[in-house]
C-alpha positions, -999 to +999 in steps of 0.1 A: +477-095+190+505-093+164+506-072+133+496-101+110+465-108+131+454-071+130+458-070+092+437-101+087+411-088+110+409-055+091+407-073+058+378-095+072+359-064+084+364-046+051+351-077+031+320-079+054+314-042+051+317-044+013+293-073+011+268-055+032+269-024+010+263-044-022+230-059-011+201-047-033+177-022-019+147-036-036+139-073-031+127-077-067+141-066-100+126-034-115+109-039-149+117-003-160+142+023-145+142+060-149+104+060-157+070+056-140+036+046-150+015+077-152-022+083-146-031+049-130-022+055-093-049+049-067-028+052-035+004+071-028+026+065+002+052+091+012+085+087+030+088+049+028+115+025+016+114+004-015+106-029+003+078-012+022+065+000-011+066-036-024+048-048+007+020-022+004+015-033-032+017-071-029-008-071+000-035-054-021-052-074-048-061-042-066-024-033-070-010-046-103+022-025-104+040+003-085+064+032-091+091+040-065+113+071-064+144+066-043+151+103-038+116+115-028+108+081-012+074+082-029+055+050-036+027+050-062+004+020-061-011+014-096-043-002-105-030-016-138+002-028-154+017-011-183-009-009-211+013+010-236+046+028-238+027+061-240+015+056-204+051+060-191+068+093-183+105+098-176+114+104-139+149+103-126+155+079-097+122+061-103+116+024-109+085+006-122+077-029-111+050-051-126+036-073-098+019-100-120+048-124-118+048-123-080+011-129-074+003-164-060+039-172-052+042-179-015+078-167-014+066-132-025+029-130-017+018-131+019-017-143+011-015-165-021-042-187-035-076-193-021-071-173+011-062-141-009-081-109+000-107-095-022-106-061-039-108-032-014-090-053+013-054-059+021-036-089+037-022-083+071+001-107+091-005-107+128+021-113+155+013-150+156+018-152+118-019-156+113-030-138+081-062-118+080-079-095+054-086-059+065-106-032+048-082-010+030-089+024+046-060+040+026-084+039-003-109+061+016-100+093-003-118+082-034-155+084-044-163+110-017-152+089+013-130+103+040-109+084+065-117+082+102-085+068+116-096+064+152-119+035+143-103+024+110-134+035+090-142+051+056-171+076+060-192+093+033-218+119+038-249+112+017-280+134+019-311+114+030-330+142+046-366+132+055-357+095+052-364+069+078-336+050+095-345+019+073-345+038+040-312+057+049-296+023+057-308+009+024-289+037+006-258+027+025-263-010+018-267-003-019-232+012-019-218-018-001-215+002+031-234+004+065-252+033+081-228+050+106-233+044+143-222+073+164-211+059+198-185+085+210-184+122+214-152+123+193-169+105+164-199+129+167-176+159+164-159+144+133-193+139+117-204+174+125-172+187+108-182+167+077-217+184+078-200+218+078 
């Protein structure tokens, strides 16, 4: 290899490296920078990248916008878009993205159109590219529910002492839930800890 070939090779590597470094970190443009929507977050993810934050939001029909801080790697999923400028607070290294423009567009949205998930579910793509809707257990920590990760469940303790199985189940069904079925020792211990 002569000197000219080495110089051309180094130039080619440098150009490729430069192009790689100029790729944007977020696949969509931020609507606001240096600020975040405050007071409308319903799920927060920690230690994730900007595209993972976008993915967590677009897969949830309840998510209308998100805040992402590139230093703390915090992702706030918001239940509304910006309602007024007073809802925003300054935050260095944070971006705000309104998801309205990406909903229903198959390029951005994994479950667009009639097969979109309902509120409280999220769209999941399986290995065979089949798309399904799953219950969003990340929302468990609201309205008194706690997450039981072993079985992908949201559990809530409701006092129905003195009730029959049928009336206790009716209370659950009224909340859009089901009476818990304890089938393992591990689940029984988890429920006993809730009772304490």
